[in-house]
C-alpha positions in Angstrom: 107.4 -111.1 101.2 105.4 -113.9 99.6 101.6 -114.4 100.5 102.9 -117.9 101.7 105.2 -116.4 104.1 102.8 -113.9 105.3 100.3 -116.7 105.9 102.8 -118.6 108.0 103.9 -115.5 109.8 100.1 -114.4 110.4 99.2 -117.8 111.6 102.1 -117.7 114.1 100.7 -114.2 115.3 97.2 -115.4 115.5 98.1 -118.4 117.7 100.1 -116.1 120.0 97.2 -113.6 120.3 94.6 -116.4 121.0 96.7 -118.1 123.6 97.3 -114.7 125.2 94.0 -113.9 125.3 92.9 -117.1 126.7 95.4 -116.9 129.4 95.5 -113.1 130.5 92.7 -112.3 133.1 93.7 -109.6 135.2 96.6 -108.0 137.3 95.8 -110.4 140.0 97.3 -113.4 138.3 99.4 -115.8 140.4 103.0 -115.0 139.7 103.7 -118.9 139.2 101.4 -118.9 136.2 103.8 -116.4 134.4 106.7 -118.3 132.7 108.3 -115.1 131.3 107.4 -111.5 130.7 108.5 -110.2 127.3 108.2 -106.1 127.5 104.7 -105.8 128.4 103.4 -109.0 127.3 103.4 -112.3 129.3 104.0 -115.7 128.7 102.3 -118.5 130.9 103.1 -121.8 131.9 100.1 -122.9 130.3 101.0 -121.8 126.9 104.3 -123.6 127.4 102.5 -126.7 128.5 100.1 -126.5 125.4 103.0 -126.4 123.0 104.7 -129.3 124.9 101.6 -131.3 125.0 101.7 -131.4 121.1 104.9 -133.6 121.2 104.8 -137.1 122.0 108.3 -137.9 121.7 109.9 -136.2 124.8 111.4 -138.6 127.5 110.9 -137.6 131.1 114.5 -136.9 131.7 114.5 -134.4 128.9 111.3 -132.8 129.9 112.9 -129.7 131.8 115.1 -129.0 128.8 112.3 -129.4 126.3 110.2 -126.7 128.6 113.0 -124.1 128.3 113.5 -124.6 124.6 109.7 -124.2 124.1 109.8 -121.0 126.4 112.7 -119.5 124.4 110.7 -120.3 121.0 107.7 -118.5 122.5 109.8 -115.6 123.6 111.3 -115.2 120.1 107.7 -115.3 118.5 106.4 -112.8 121.0 109.3 -110.3 120.3 108.8 -110.8 116.4 104.9 -110.2 117.0 105.7 -107.0 118.9 108.0 -105.8 116.2 105.4 -106.6 113.5 102.8 -104.6 115.3 105.2 -101.6 115.7 105.8 -101.7 112.1 101.9 -101.9 111.7 102.3 -105.0 109.7 99.0 -106.3 111.3 97.3 -103.8 109.1 98.8 -105.0 106.0 96.2 -106.5 103.5 98.3 -109.6 103.0 98.6 -110.2 106.7 95.0 -109.3 107.4 94.0 -111.8 104.8 96.3 -114.6 105.9 95.2 -114.0 109.6 91.6 -114.5 108.6 92.4 -117.8 106.6 94.4 -118.9 109.8 91.2 -118.0 112.0 89.1 -119.7 109.6 91.4 -123.1 109.8 91.4 -122.9 113.7 87.8 -122.5 114.0 87.2 -125.4 111.3 89.5 -127.5 113.2 87.8 -126.8 116.5 84.7 -127.9 115.1 86.0 -131.2 114.0 87.6 -131.7 117.1 84.3 -131.3 118.9 82.7 -134.0 116.6 85.7 -136.1 117.6 85.1 -135.8 121.3 81.7 -137.4 120.9 83.0 -140.5 119.3 83.9 -143.7 121.3 87.7 -144.9 121.1 88.2 -148.4 119.6 87.9 -151.3 122.0 90.7 -153.5 122.9 88.7 -156.2 121.0 88.5 -154.0 118.0 92.4 -153.7 118.1 92.9 -157.3 118.6 90.6 -158.2 115.6 92.4 -155.7 113.3 95.8 -157.1 114.3 94.8 -160.7 113.7 93.1 -159.6 110.4 96.3 -157.9 109.0 99.3 -160.2 109.6 101.1 -158.8 106.6 101.1 -155.4 108.5 102.2 -156.9 112.0 102.8 -160.5 112.9 104.3 -161.2 109.4 105.5 -157.8 108.8 108.2 -157.2 106.2 110.5 -154.5 105.0 110.8 -154.6 101.2 113.5 -153.4 98.9 111.8 -152.4 95.8 112.1 -151.5 92.1 109.2 -149.7 90.7 107.9 -148.2 87.3 105.0 -145.9 87.4 103.1 -145.0 84.3 99.7 -144.0 83.0 97.9 -145.9 80.3 94.4 -145.8 78.6 92.5 -147.4 75.7 94.4 -149.8 73.7 97.7 -149.3 75.7 96.0 -150.7 78.7 95.4 -153.7 77.3 98.9 -153.8 75.7 100.3 -153.4 79.0 98.6 -156.6 80.3 99.4 -158.7 77.1 103.1 -157.6 77.3 103.5 -158.5 81.0 101.7 -162.0 80.4 105.2 -163.2 79.8 108.1 -162.9 82.0 110.0 -159.8 81.5 112.7 -157.9 83.1 112.5 -154.4 84.4 114.7 -153.2 81.6 112.5 -154.8 79.0 109.5 -153.0 80.6 111.3 -149.6 80.3 112.3 -150.1 76.8 108.5 -151.2 75.8 107.1 -148.0 77.5 109.9 -145.9 75.7 108.7 -147.5 72.4 105.0 -146.7 73.1 106.0 -143.1 73.9 104.5 -143.5 77.5 105.5 -141.2 80.3 106.9 -143.2 83.3 109.1 -142.8 86.2 111.4 -145.3 87.7 112.4 -145.6 91.3 114.3 -147.8 93.7 113.9 -147.8 97.4 113.0 -149.4 100.8 109.6 -149.6 102.2 108.1 -150.8 105.4 104.8 -152.7 105.1 102.8 -149.9 106.7 104.1 -147.6 104.0 102.5 -149.7 101.0 98.8 -149.2 100.4 96.7 -151.7 102.1 94.9 -152.8 99.0 98.4 -153.6 97.3 100.1 -155.3 100.5 98.6 -158.7 100.4 99.5 -159.3 97.0 103.0 -157.9 97.4 103.6 -159.9 100.6 102.8 -163.0 98.6 105.6 -162.0 96.0 108.8 -163.8 96.0 112.4 -162.2 95.9 112.9 -161.2 92.2 109.3 -161.4 91.4 107.6 -158.6 89.2 104.0 -157.8 89.3 101.6 -155.3 87.6 99.5 -153.1 90.2 96.6 -150.8 89.0 96.1 -148.3 92.0 93.4 -146.2 90.2 92.0 -146.8 86.7 94.7 -145.8 84.1 97.5 -145.6 86.6 99.9 -148.5 86.8 102.9 -149.6 89.0 105.3 -152.3 88.0 106.9 -153.5 91.2 109.7 -156.0 91.5 110.7 -157.3 95.0 114.4 -157.1 95.1 114.7 -158.5 98.8 112.8 -158.3 102.0 113.6 -158.6 105.6 111.2 -160.0 108.0 110.3 -157.5 110.9 107.3 -158.5 112.9 105.6 -156.2 115.1 103.8 -157.7 118.2 100.5 -156.6 119.3 101.4 -154.4 122.2 103.5 -152.3 120.0 100.9 -152.2 117.4 98.1 -151.4 119.5 98.6 -147.6 119.7 98.8 -147.3 116.0 96.0 -149.6 115.4 93.6 -147.5 117.9 94.8 -144.2 116.0 94.2 -145.7 112.5 90.7 -147.2 113.5 89.7 -144.0 115.4 90.6 -141.8 112.2 88.6 -144.0 110.2 85.4 -143.4 112.3 86.2 -139.8 112.6 86.6 -139.4 109.0 83.3 -141.1 108.3 81.6 -138.9 111.1 83.0 -135.6 110.0 82.0 -136.4 106.2 78.4 -137.3 107.6 78.4 -134.0 109.5 79.7 -131.8 106.5 77.2 -133.3 104.2 74.2 -132.3 106.6 75.7 -128.9 106.7 76.1 -128.5 103.0 72.5 -129.8 102.5 71.4 -126.8 104.7 73.6 -124.1 103.3 73.2 -121.9 100.4 76.4 -122.3 98.4 76.9 -120.1 95.3 79.4 -120.6 92.6 80.8 -117.6 90.5 83.2 -116.8 87.6 84.9 -120.1 86.3 83.2 -122.2 89.0 79.7 -121.1 88.1 77.8 -124.2 86.8 74.9 -121.9 85.3 72.8 -121.5 88.5 73.1 -120.4 92.0 71.3 -122.8 94.0 71.6 -124.4 97.5 73.6 -127.4 98.0 71.1 -130.6 98.2 73.4 -133.3 97.8 77.0 -134.5 97.5 78.3 -134.8 100.9 81.7 -135.8 99.4 83.4 -132.9 100.1 83.6 -133.6 104.0 86.6 -132.2 105.8 89.4 -134.5 106.3 
């Protein structure tokens, strides 16, 4: 079994152990709290509801069916856990390592969630302003049929790209030119909704006409040539967009708050690098909060 598979397996075991530990109090537990007993282990209604609560797409009429499906999955996990312990897999170095990694991830996520609980949610006015500021995402939303050529270029070639595309060119001509320069590129064609396009590119793309070709530089040295083959108007009203906007705005605030917090933590921590990661000295982290958790 590979370490990746061990990691997934161990993470499942760890979640079951933590959930069981939180819910199991004593033998006086009210019977209605128990959803199933798997040999000597119990699965509680709380565990079922916890898994069910992570899903947002369940319609009320299917709730009972979904609960049973979740319970069956938890039973299978519990059986697998019991067999793994019988086989002493929980003592395997790979599983121990993977379980420790999963525990670290869970605790780190709990810390981030604690930060998030202190943050205020976006107000209805915040949502309204964002909706009005980005008509290309909502009121004038489109679904695009696109042709794309992605490539990297630097130095003289970067200037040559712009000179070459200063005149009208077909996608075929652009491909042939890139081949003649020995450039590495990829060509794709597909359908993408407005929200699937980077926000820095979307206004320019929204202004393009059918058949138009434009050059985009997402990051220095990396280019995309995009041709709008066609598009379909697909507006989204504010009521429909509101939950998405709220989630997006909150994630922005959360990301900034977590980055600040991690920056402060790193300043106070002694972080030492070794081997290929060593920079010649072992020092405390005194700056660079850029590695904030995401």
